[in-house]
KOLLO-774155 format. One record per atom (N, C-alpha, C): residue number from 1; residue in one letter; atom name; x, y, z. Coordinates in nm, 4 decimals. Last residue first. Example, Ala and Ser with C-alpha at 12.3 -4.5 7.8 and 13.67 -1.06 7.14 Angstrom:
<atoms>
2, S, N, 1.2850, -0.2250, 0.7080
2, S, CA, 1.3670, -0.1060, 0.7140
2, S, C, 1.2900, 0.0030, 0.7870
1, A, N, 1.3190, -0.5690, 0.7800
1, A, CA, 1.2300, -0.4500, 0.7800
1, A, C, 1.3200, -0.3300, 0.7800
</atoms>
This chain:
<atoms>
134, D, N, -4.6419, 5.4211, -3.2335
134, D, CA, -4.4949, 5.4221, -3.2232
134, D, C, -4.4544, 5.4540, -3.0818
133, E, N, -4.9252, 5.2109, -3.3202
133, E, CA, -4.8624, 5.3242, -3.2518
133, E, C, -4.7097, 5.3079, -3.2508
132, E, N, -5.0402, 4.9855, -3.4193
132, E, CA, -5.0027, 5.0872, -3.5161
132, E, C, -4.9404, 5.2115, -3.4524
131, P, N, -5.0985, 4.8228, -3.1922
131, P, CA, -4.9990, 4.7800, -3.2921
131, P, C, -4.9535, 4.8885, -3.3884
130, M, N, -5.0953, 5.0103, -2.8846
130, M, CA, -5.1694, 4.9510, -2.9944
130, M, C, -5.0697, 4.9209, -3.1067
129, M, N, -4.8469, 4.9342, -2.6270
129, M, CA, -4.9286, 5.0202, -2.7120
129, M, C, -5.0121, 4.9400, -2.8109
128, I, N, -4.6077, 4.9744, -2.3754
128, I, CA, -4.7093, 4.8856, -2.4337
128, I, C, -4.8101, 4.9745, -2.5058
127, T, N, -4.2698, 5.0148, -2.3250
127, T, CA, -4.3928, 5.0836, -2.3570
127, T, C, -4.4855, 4.9844, -2.4260
126, I, N, -4.0053, 4.9949, -2.0951
126, I, CA, -4.1000, 4.9225, -2.1809
126, I, C, -4.2224, 5.0094, -2.2005
125, V, N, -3.6543, 5.0710, -2.0725
125, V, CA, -3.7936, 5.0943, -2.0363
125, V, C, -3.8812, 5.0176, -2.1345
124, P, N, -3.3171, 5.0954, -1.9703
124, P, CA, -3.4199, 5.0177, -2.0390
124, P, C, -3.5583, 5.0488, -1.9821
123, E, N, -3.1670, 5.4244, -1.9952
123, E, CA, -3.2029, 5.3070, -1.9165
123, E, C, -3.3101, 5.2275, -1.9916
122, A, N, -3.1043, 5.6643, -2.1102
122, A, CA, -3.0529, 5.5432, -2.1750
122, A, C, -3.0760, 5.4170, -2.0929
121, E, N, -3.2614, 5.8524, -1.9919
121, E, CA, -3.1230, 5.8424, -1.9452
121, E, C, -3.0550, 5.7162, -1.9979
120, D, N, -3.5084, 5.8132, -2.1120
120, D, CA, -3.4441, 5.9447, -2.1223
120, D, C, -3.2971, 5.9427, -2.0818
119, G, N, -3.4795, 5.4713, -2.2270
119, G, CA, -3.5501, 5.5839, -2.1680
119, G, C, -3.4685, 5.7109, -2.1835
118, S, N, -3.4706, 5.2497, -2.5008
118, S, CA, -3.3964, 5.3349, -2.4084
118, S, C, -3.4845, 5.4481, -2.3583
117, H, N, -3.7058, 4.9728, -2.5003
117, H, CA, -3.6190, 5.0713, -2.5639
117, H, C, -3.5493, 5.1538, -2.4571
116, C, N, -3.9310, 4.7358, -2.5876
116, C, CA, -3.8286, 4.7655, -2.4880
116, C, C, -3.7270, 4.8559, -2.5570
115, V, N, -4.2677, 4.7429, -2.6617
115, V, CA, -4.1344, 4.7732, -2.7118
115, V, C, -4.0440, 4.8038, -2.5933
114, A, N, -4.5501, 4.5522, -2.7388
114, A, CA, -4.4665, 4.6110, -2.6348
114, A, C, -4.3281, 4.6300, -2.6937
113, K, N, -4.8765, 4.5550, -2.8824
113, K, CA, -4.7318, 4.5341, -2.8917
113, K, C, -4.6649, 4.6047, -2.7755
112, L, N, -5.1856, 4.3772, -2.9462
112, L, CA, -5.1053, 4.4823, -2.8841
112, L, C, -4.9582, 4.4566, -2.9132
111, S, N, -5.5123, 4.2961, -3.0505
111, S, CA, -5.3679, 4.2828, -3.0739
111, S, C, -5.2972, 4.4026, -3.0135
110, I, N, -5.7950, 4.1441, -2.9139
110, I, CA, -5.7204, 4.2683, -2.9312
110, I, C, -5.5729, 4.2347, -2.9524
109, L, N, -6.0977, 3.9944, -2.9779
109, L, CA, -5.9541, 3.9702, -2.9691
109, L, C, -5.8800, 4.0990, -3.0047
108, R, N, -6.3866, 4.0441, -2.7784
108, R, CA, -6.3147, 4.0644, -2.9040
108, R, C, -6.1658, 4.0456, -2.8779
107, E, N, -6.7058, 3.9572, -2.6503
107, E, CA, -6.5597, 3.9473, -2.6435
107, E, C, -6.5009, 3.9762, -2.7806
106, R, N, -6.9785, 4.1632, -2.5518
106, R, CA, -6.9163, 4.0722, -2.6488
106, R, C, -6.7653, 4.0728, -2.6290
105, G, N, -7.0834, 4.3580, -2.3888
105, G, CA, -7.1336, 4.2219, -2.3725
105, G, C, -7.0739, 4.1217, -2.4693
104, G, N, -6.9342, 4.5828, -2.4517
104, G, CA, -7.0724, 4.5739, -2.4974
104, G, C, -7.1287, 4.4339, -2.4872
103, N, N, -6.6393, 4.3962, -2.4418
103, N, CA, -6.6991, 4.5286, -2.4592
103, N, C, -6.8405, 4.5111, -2.5112
102, Q, N, -6.3722, 4.2146, -2.3191
102, Q, CA, -6.5174, 4.2207, -2.3296
102, Q, C, -6.5605, 4.3660, -2.3407
101, V, N, -6.0905, 4.0941, -2.4850
101, V, CA, -6.1469, 4.2001, -2.4025
101, V, C, -6.2971, 4.2016, -2.4268
100, Y, N, -5.8195, 3.8698, -2.5146
100, Y, CA, -5.9611, 3.8951, -2.5332
100, Y, C, -6.0073, 4.0008, -2.4352
99, L, N, -5.5000, 3.9493, -2.6583
99, L, CA, -5.5838, 3.9082, -2.5473
99, L, C, -5.7284, 3.9396, -2.5822
98, Q, N, -5.1693, 3.9123, -2.7988
98, Q, CA, -5.3132, 3.9327, -2.8088
98, Q, C, -5.3815, 3.8930, -2.6795
97, F, N, -4.8542, 4.0613, -2.9042
97, F, CA, -4.9358, 3.9656, -2.8299
97, F, C, -5.0824, 4.0030, -2.8417
96, K, N, -4.5198, 4.1197, -2.9903
96, K, CA, -4.6604, 4.1298, -3.0302
96, K, C, -4.7371, 4.0224, -2.9546
95, I, N, -4.2410, 4.3011, -2.8965
95, I, CA, -4.3218, 4.1825, -2.8697
95, I, C, -4.4641, 4.2097, -2.9144
94, E, N, -3.9168, 4.4047, -2.9680
94, E, CA, -4.0592, 4.4284, -2.9894
94, E, C, -4.1353, 4.2978, -2.9751
93, S, N, -3.6569, 4.3257, -2.9354
93, S, CA, -3.7029, 4.4361, -2.8519
93, S, C, -3.8506, 4.4690, -2.8713
92, G, N, -3.5908, 3.9675, -2.9234
92, G, CA, -3.5906, 4.1006, -2.9818
92, G, C, -3.6538, 4.2031, -2.8898
91, K, N, -3.8067, 3.6932, -2.8827
91, K, CA, -3.6705, 3.7439, -2.8962
91, K, C, -3.6807, 3.8816, -2.9589
90, S, N, -4.0382, 3.5314, -2.6588
90, S, CA, -4.0025, 3.6174, -2.7717
90, S, C, -3.8545, 3.6519, -2.7691
89, Y, N, -4.1356, 3.4125, -2.4356
89, Y, CA, -4.1176, 3.3277, -2.5535
89, Y, C, -4.0756, 3.4071, -2.6768
88, K, N, -4.1641, 3.6074, -2.2481
88, K, CA, -4.0847, 3.4895, -2.2117
88, K, C, -4.0537, 3.4021, -2.3326
87, A, N, -4.3422, 3.7835, -2.3667
87, A, CA, -4.2009, 3.8209, -2.3567
87, A, C, -4.1128, 3.7009, -2.3259
86, A, N, -4.5878, 3.6563, -2.3299
86, A, CA, -4.5336, 3.6686, -2.4660
86, A, C, -4.3837, 3.6997, -2.4620
85, I, N, -4.6095, 3.6912, -2.0504
85, I, CA, -4.6061, 3.5557, -2.1081
85, I, C, -4.5447, 3.5606, -2.2482
84, M, N, -4.6202, 3.9729, -2.0403
84, M, CA, -4.5119, 3.8998, -1.9733
84, M, C, -4.4984, 3.7579, -2.0302
83, C, N, -4.8583, 4.0211, -2.1789
83, C, CA, -4.7321, 4.0741, -2.2304
83, C, C, -4.6142, 3.9977, -2.1700
82, M, N, -5.0393, 3.9038, -2.0064
82, M, CA, -5.0241, 3.8478, -2.1408
82, M, C, -4.8958, 3.8980, -2.2072
81, W, N, -5.0013, 4.0750, -1.7832
81, W, CA, -4.9753, 3.9311, -1.7722
81, W, C, -4.9531, 3.8694, -1.9101
80, L, N, -5.0817, 4.3272, -1.8826
80, L, CA, -4.9444, 4.3052, -1.8345
80, L, C, -4.9091, 4.1566, -1.8293
79, V, N, -5.3526, 4.2772, -1.9482
79, V, CA, -5.2580, 4.3279, -2.0490
79, V, C, -5.1151, 4.2961, -2.0069
78, D, N, -5.4531, 4.1938, -1.6964
78, D, CA, -5.4595, 4.1039, -1.8121
78, D, C, -5.3590, 4.1468, -1.9199
77, W, N, -5.4140, 4.4272, -1.5435
77, W, CA, -5.3430, 4.3043, -1.5080
77, W, C, -5.3407, 4.2076, -1.6261
76, L, N, -5.5962, 4.5919, -1.6745
76, L, CA, -5.4536, 4.6246, -1.6774
76, L, C, -5.3713, 4.5009, -1.6442
75, R, N, -5.8332, 4.4586, -1.6068
75, R, CA, -5.7906, 4.4642, -1.7467
75, R, C, -5.6428, 4.5000, -1.7590
74, G, N, -5.8400, 4.4982, -1.3283
74, G, CA, -5.8367, 4.3635, -1.3851
74, G, C, -5.7877, 4.3624, -1.5283
73, E, N, -5.8480, 4.7805, -1.3144
73, E, CA, -5.7424, 4.7042, -1.2470
73, E, C, -5.7274, 4.5642, -1.3078
72, E, N, -6.0809, 4.8453, -1.4523
72, E, CA, -5.9520, 4.8891, -1.5043
72, E, C, -5.8392, 4.8076, -1.4434
71, S, N, -6.3090, 4.5635, -1.4723
71, S, CA, -6.2541, 4.6825, -1.4069
71, S, C, -6.1224, 4.7208, -1.4732
70, Q, N, -6.6114, 4.3742, -1.5036
70, Q, CA, -6.4866, 4.4217, -1.5639
70, Q, C, -6.4410, 4.5492, -1.4929
69, G, N, -6.8595, 4.2890, -1.4145
69, G, CA, -6.7448, 4.2757, -1.3245
69, G, C, -6.6116, 4.3188, -1.3823
68, Y, N, -7.0697, 4.3445, -1.5720
68, Y, CA, -7.0264, 4.2042, -1.5717
68, Y, C, -6.9003, 4.1842, -1.4877
67, E, N, -7.0810, 4.6179, -1.5530
67, E, CA, -7.1895, 4.5413, -1.4916
67, E, C, -7.1553, 4.3928, -1.4835
66, K, N, -6.8679, 4.6831, -1.7150
66, K, CA, -6.8545, 4.7035, -1.5701
66, K, C, -6.9617, 4.6254, -1.4949
65, S, N, -6.9819, 4.6428, -1.9631
65, S, CA, -6.8797, 4.5480, -1.9169
65, S, C, -6.8548, 4.5613, -1.7671
64, E, N, -7.1464, 4.8677, -1.9759
64, E, CA, -7.2062, 4.7338, -1.9754
64, E, C, -7.1072, 4.6294, -1.9236
63, D, N, -6.9569, 5.0800, -1.9817
63, D, CA, -7.0515, 5.0652, -1.8703
63, D, C, -7.1116, 4.9253, -1.8621
62, D, N, -6.6290, 4.9568, -2.0846
62, D, CA, -6.7512, 5.0334, -2.1051
62, D, C, -6.8488, 5.0032, -1.9907
61, P, N, -6.3081, 4.9707, -1.9173
61, P, CA, -6.4261, 4.8981, -1.9670
61, P, C, -6.5433, 4.9925, -1.9904
60, T, N, -5.9896, 5.0592, -2.0030
60, T, CA, -6.1129, 5.1150, -1.9478
60, T, C, -6.2346, 5.0405, -2.0035
59, V, N, -5.8022, 4.9147, -2.1590
59, V, CA, -5.8025, 4.9016, -2.0135
59, V, C, -5.9337, 4.9522, -1.9518
58, V, N, -5.8674, 4.9805, -2.4326
58, V, CA, -5.8557, 4.8429, -2.3846
58, V, C, -5.8740, 4.8319, -2.2335
57, E, N, -5.8944, 5.2522, -2.4893
57, E, CA, -5.9617, 5.1545, -2.5748
57, E, C, -5.9624, 5.0125, -2.5196
56, D, N, -5.7496, 5.3955, -2.2914
56, D, CA, -5.8880, 5.4314, -2.3234
56, D, C, -5.9622, 5.3209, -2.3974
55, W, N, -5.4980, 5.2653, -2.2946
55, W, CA, -5.5760, 5.2752, -2.1705
55, W, C, -5.7234, 5.2993, -2.2022
54, L, N, -5.4214, 5.3051, -2.5598
54, L, CA, -5.4410, 5.1681, -2.5105
54, L, C, -5.5276, 5.1720, -2.3844
53, R, N, -5.4027, 5.5888, -2.5509
53, R, CA, -5.4975, 5.5232, -2.6406
53, R, C, -5.5256, 5.3796, -2.5955
52, K, N, -5.1938, 5.6287, -2.3740
52, K, CA, -5.3273, 5.6762, -2.3367
52, K, C, -5.4328, 5.6080, -2.4231
51, T, N, -4.9748, 5.3456, -2.3471
51, T, CA, -5.0208, 5.4668, -2.4137
51, T, C, -5.1611, 5.5018, -2.3659
50, V, N, -4.8021, 5.2509, -2.0489
50, V, CA, -4.8951, 5.2193, -2.1575
50, V, C, -4.9378, 5.3512, -2.2208
49, A, N, -4.4813, 5.1653, -1.9159
49, A, CA, -4.5870, 5.2625, -1.9401
49, A, C, -4.6767, 5.2084, -2.0512
48, V, N, -4.2497, 5.0407, -1.6817
48, V, CA, -4.3465, 5.0114, -1.7876
48, V, C, -4.4494, 5.1238, -1.7942
47, P, N, -3.9103, 4.9801, -1.5869
47, P, CA, -4.0287, 5.0667, -1.5830
47, P, C, -4.1181, 5.0402, -1.7045
46, Y, N, -3.8234, 4.6277, -1.5537
46, Y, CA, -3.7985, 4.7630, -1.6017
46, Y, C, -3.9246, 4.8471, -1.5866
45, K, N, -3.9123, 4.3811, -1.4796
45, K, CA, -3.7971, 4.4332, -1.4069
45, K, C, -3.7648, 4.5770, -1.4457
44, F, N, -4.2270, 4.2247, -1.4278
44, F, CA, -4.1424, 4.3122, -1.5081
44, F, C, -4.0314, 4.3700, -1.4221
43, G, N, -4.4055, 4.0758, -1.2735
43, G, CA, -4.2745, 4.0198, -1.3042
43, G, C, -4.1838, 4.1055, -1.3891
42, A, N, -4.6365, 4.1817, -1.1784
42, A, CA, -4.6517, 4.0822, -1.2847
42, A, C, -4.5175, 4.0238, -1.3281
41, E, N, -4.5372, 4.3720, -1.0072
41, E, CA, -4.6092, 4.2584, -0.9485
41, E, C, -4.6275, 4.1459, -1.0493
40, A, N, -4.4453, 4.5497, -1.1989
40, A, CA, -4.3476, 4.4794, -1.1145
40, A, C, -4.4125, 4.3583, -1.0482
39, A, N, -4.6877, 4.6486, -1.2951
39, A, CA, -4.6039, 4.5667, -1.3833
39, A, C, -4.5004, 4.4890, -1.3041
38, V, N, -4.7680, 4.8081, -1.0843
38, V, CA, -4.8452, 4.6868, -1.1134
38, V, C, -4.7631, 4.5930, -1.2009
37, Q, N, -4.5601, 5.0023, -1.1092
37, Q, CA, -4.5855, 4.9318, -0.9832
37, Q, C, -4.6621, 4.8025, -1.0063
36, T, N, -4.5727, 5.1015, -1.3760
36, T, CA, -4.4563, 5.0276, -1.3283
36, T, C, -4.4858, 4.9462, -1.2025
35, V, N, -4.7321, 5.2471, -1.5350
35, V, CA, -4.7938, 5.1307, -1.4690
35, V, C, -4.6859, 5.0423, -1.4070
34, D, N, -4.7857, 5.5672, -1.6467
34, D, CA, -4.6904, 5.4814, -1.5765
34, D, C, -4.7643, 5.3707, -1.5020
33, L, N, -4.8953, 5.6491, -1.9615
33, L, CA, -4.9372, 5.6298, -1.8232
33, L, C, -4.8437, 5.5285, -1.7587
32, L, N, -4.8420, 5.9026, -2.2067
32, L, CA, -4.8082, 5.7712, -2.1518
32, L, C, -4.8538, 5.7678, -2.0072
31, V, N, -4.9703, 6.1416, -2.2173
31, V, CA, -4.9624, 6.0645, -2.3418
31, V, C, -4.9267, 5.9195, -2.3095
30, G, N, -4.9577, 6.3013, -1.9958
30, G, CA, -5.0633, 6.2009, -2.0010
30, G, C, -5.0698, 6.1234, -2.1314
29, D, N, -4.7514, 6.4749, -1.9550
29, D, CA, -4.8610, 6.5210, -2.0402
29, D, C, -4.9778, 6.4228, -2.0453
28, E, N, -4.5760, 6.3161, -1.8054
28, E, CA, -4.6338, 6.4361, -1.7445
28, E, C, -4.7555, 6.4858, -1.8223
27, L, N, -4.5090, 6.1264, -2.0023
27, L, CA, -4.5761, 6.0838, -1.8785
27, L, C, -4.6439, 6.2031, -1.8105
26, A, N, -4.3832, 6.2932, -2.1859
26, A, CA, -4.5002, 6.2161, -2.2285
26, A, C, -4.5793, 6.1664, -2.1073
25, Q, N, -4.1672, 6.3836, -2.0307
25, Q, CA, -4.2692, 6.4781, -2.0755
25, Q, C, -4.3972, 6.4059, -2.1169
24, K, N, -4.0294, 6.1394, -2.0030
24, K, CA, -4.0767, 6.2112, -1.8842
24, K, C, -4.1863, 6.3099, -1.9218
23, R, N, -3.9596, 6.0910, -2.2659
23, R, CA, -4.0549, 6.0010, -2.2006
23, R, C, -4.1136, 6.0689, -2.0767
22, T, N, -3.9390, 6.4003, -2.4545
22, T, CA, -3.8866, 6.2954, -2.3686
22, T, C, -3.9984, 6.2071, -2.3136
21, Y, N, -3.8946, 6.5246, -2.7594
21, Y, CA, -4.0043, 6.4978, -2.6656
21, Y, C, -3.9631, 6.3784, -2.5816
20, S, N, -3.6915, 6.7732, -2.8829
20, S, CA, -3.6949, 6.6331, -2.8426
20, S, C, -3.8036, 6.6174, -2.7376
19, Y, N, -3.5937, 6.9899, -3.1415
19, Y, CA, -3.6892, 6.9581, -3.0352
19, Y, C, -3.6854, 6.8086, -3.0087
18, F, N, -3.3662, 7.0223, -3.2954
18, F, CA, -3.4501, 7.1381, -3.2667
18, F, C, -3.5445, 7.1116, -3.1503
17, V, N, -3.0394, 6.9263, -3.3118
17, V, CA, -3.1712, 6.8800, -3.2696
17, V, C, -3.2521, 7.0024, -3.2298
16, E, N, -2.8303, 6.9553, -3.5910
16, E, CA, -2.8774, 7.0169, -3.4677
16, E, C, -3.0173, 6.9639, -3.4363
15, A, N, -2.6017, 6.7145, -3.7189
15, A, CA, -2.7293, 6.7848, -3.7278
15, A, C, -2.7713, 6.8373, -3.5909
14, N, N, -2.3777, 6.5665, -3.7537
14, N, CA, -2.3614, 6.6993, -3.6947
14, N, C, -2.4910, 6.7800, -3.6978
13, E, N, -2.4892, 6.3253, -3.8590
13, E, CA, -2.3900, 6.3237, -3.7518
13, E, C, -2.3773, 6.4584, -3.6812
12, F, N, -2.6588, 6.2713, -4.0613
12, F, CA, -2.7111, 6.3483, -3.9499
12, F, C, -2.6126, 6.3610, -3.8337
11, M, N, -2.5025, 6.1275, -4.2497
11, M, CA, -2.5796, 6.2432, -4.2904
11, M, C, -2.6204, 6.3324, -4.1722
10, K, N, -2.3135, 5.9275, -4.2848
10, K, CA, -2.3143, 6.0070, -4.1626
10, K, C, -2.3880, 6.1385, -4.1869
9, I, N, -2.3472, 5.6094, -4.3923
9, I, CA, -2.3780, 5.7474, -4.4270
9, I, C, -2.3911, 5.8251, -4.2975
8, R, N, -2.1600, 5.3351, -4.4826
8, R, CA, -2.2108, 5.4151, -4.3708
8, R, C, -2.2298, 5.5586, -4.4161
7, V, N, -2.1847, 5.0228, -4.6194
7, V, CA, -2.1701, 5.1641, -4.6517
7, V, C, -2.2325, 5.2435, -4.5383
6, P, N, -2.0070, 4.7335, -4.5103
6, P, CA, -2.1284, 4.8140, -4.5157
6, P, C, -2.0967, 4.9598, -4.5463
5, G, N, -1.7418, 4.6215, -4.7358
5, G, CA, -1.8098, 4.6323, -4.6071
5, G, C, -1.9343, 4.7169, -4.6205
4, M, N, -1.6945, 4.4088, -5.0112
4, M, CA, -1.7091, 4.5447, -4.9598
4, M, C, -1.7840, 4.5413, -4.8272
3, A, N, -1.4509, 4.1805, -5.1253
3, A, CA, -1.5785, 4.2045, -5.0565
3, A, C, -1.5797, 4.3457, -5.0004
2, P, N, -1.2917, 4.2162, -5.4449
2, P, CA, -1.2875, 4.2127, -5.2993
2, P, C, -1.4248, 4.2430, -5.2394
1, M, N, -1.3163, 3.9990, -5.7175
1, M, CA, -1.3546, 4.1287, -5.6676
1, M, C, -1.3558, 4.1217, -5.5146
</atoms>
C-alpha cells in the first residue's frame, strides 16, 4: 500500500474575518502591559508584554510585602530574569518557568509561561502570562 501524505483541510481558507483583536489594541486597552524597555535590559531582543493579570497577581506586591522592601520594579525584574534564564535552556515558542514571590509575609512558588509569537506586523514578540492564559 503506498504511503499517504498529510491530509489538508482548507475549511477556513476563504472565510471572512469578522473581528480581530490586535496586540496594539490589547496594549492600548491595558489588557497587555509593555515592558520592552526593562526586558531589553534583561537581554530580550524582541518586544515584551505581560498580561494585566500577571501584573496584578505577581508584579504588584501587597502592602505587607512592600514593608519588606518588595516593589513592582524588583518583581518585574525577577519575572523577566527568570524568563530569560528559562529561555536559554528551552526549545520551542513556549517557555514555562517558576519563581518565588512573597505575599502576606509568605513566599509562594508561582508558575508562569512566555510565548514568542507573531505581532501585528508578523514581527516576533513575546508575551508573559499566567499558565492558563492564552
